[in-house]
NUNUNU-599390 format. One line per 10 residues: number of its first residue (from 0); for each residue x, y, z of N, C-alpha, C. Coordinates in steps of 0.001 Angstrom, whole numbers, plus 500000, padded with zeros to 6 digits. Atoms other than C-alpha are relative to their C-alpha. Layout:
// NUNUNU-599390
NUM = X:Y:Z:X:Y:Z:X:Y:Z  ...
//
This chain:
// NUNUNU-599390
0 = 501439:500045:500105:609249:642005:517556:499401:499516:501311  500668:500349:498754:606909:641756:520520:498859:499023:499726  501095:500952:500152:604574:638772:520900:498693:500600:500493  501324:499554:499587:600853:639339:521260:499622:499344:501328  500500:500554:498733:599113:638774:524593:498887:499009:499713  501037:501014:500144:596923:635710:524933:499571:499523:501378  500470:500647:498787:594777:634177:527647:500160:498496:499795  499798:501442:500092:595673:630544:528349:499468:499330:501264  500446:500789:498860:594488:627785:530675:501228:499411:500690  498847:500488:499239:597119:627129:533351:499719:498583:500483
10 = 500147:501399:499591:597538:623376:533853:500638:499770:501364  499306:500184:498735:599990:623638:536737:501321:500738:500004  498678:499395:499891:603326:624890:537966:500784:499290:501092  499105:500534:498989:606312:623735:539973:501306:500786:499930  498737:499254:499961:609936:624765:540560:500645:500157:498626  499412:499895:501334:610746:624222:536879:499254:500969:499092  500724:499027:500816:608059:626568:535547:498505:499773:499970  501448:500034:500166:604477:626938:534379:499643:499110:498818  500485:500856:501079:602525:624475:532235:498593:500468:499650  501309:499538:500426:599583:625674:530171:499625:499358:498680
20 = 500542:500615:501214:597373:624422:527353:499968:500984:498852  500248:499246:501233:597351:625670:523781:499841:499013:498855  500165:500791:501211:596404:624334:520379:501256:500214:499154  498743:499858:500752:599630:623616:518469:499785:500538:498591  500298:499456:501308:597874:624704:515260:499536:501448:500042  500514:498639:499837:596879:628121:516647:501028:501067:499619  499103:498869:500262:598321:631524:515844:500960:500198:501169  499158:499867:498804:599639:631654:519421:501189:499044:499929  498921:500987:500109:601651:628444:518864:500979:500388:498893  499135:499548:501101:602969:629798:515554:500883:501148:500470
30 = 499227:498869:499475:604030:633038:517263:501119:499522:500920  498993:500502:499061:605845:631101:520012:501097:499201:499293  498960:500747:500728:607644:628894:517480:500969:500954:499305  499154:498997:500632:608986:632052:515816:500743:500867:501006  499390:499182:498941:609772:633896:519064:499664:499352:501330  500248:500786:498792:610149:631766:522205:499964:500834:501277  500085:499147:498817:610236:634758:524568:498529:500221:500352  501384:499864:499554:607040:634881:526626:499982:500589:501409  500150:499518:498627:605721:636417:529820:498630:499595:500522  501221:500379:499302:603060:635525:532335:499704:501101:501000
40 = 500383:498997:499013:601135:638068:534391:498701:499560:500664  501226:500330:499274:598556:637434:537099:499886:500868:501241  500265:499224:498794:596962:639198:540033:500091:499079:501201  499882:500744:498747:597941:637946:543507:499182:500769:501024  500956:499271:499186:594932:638981:545559:500483:500211:501438  499555:499902:498609:596449:638277:549010:501050:501078:500226  498973:498965:499909:599317:640670:548304:499561:501309:499355  500494:498853:500751:597231:643090:546235:501061:500500:499017  498924:499702:500953:599965:642935:543576:499770:499237:498711  499926:500794:501213:600436:641852:540013:501393:499397:499929
50 = 498748:500732:500098:603157:639312:539360:500291:499770:498522  499580:500193:501381:605100:639174:536093:501179:499039:499988  498914:500960:500173:607290:636237:535066:500363:499972:498528  499532:500043:501380:609368:636448:531885:500879:498764:499843  499269:501239:500187:610798:633263:530438:500111:499650:498525  499837:500509:501344:611835:631342:527343:499141:498748:499884  500960:501083:500177:609041:629029:526163:500656:498776:499386  499657:501238:500689:609592:625377:525280:498819:499053:500103  501124:500921:500074:607116:622695:524303:500244:498802:500899  499916:501180:499127:606457:619960:526879:499502:498769:499253
60 = 500540:501259:500538:605857:616353:526045:498715:499699:500728  501295:500311:499367:602312:615209:526692:499995:498651:500654
//
């Protein structure tokens, strides 16, 4: 099954991955708890390219 696309607020990133906000009671959080495969896509204006990162989601501690 393929997860639905969602827009999220990116909190930050480093060498270990991307950190973004979501409501743990949302449909998005429910979908990720059932299927931890996720992808991130964004436009990199300086390169005139789109960048896709596929990864396995895990919940961070706040």
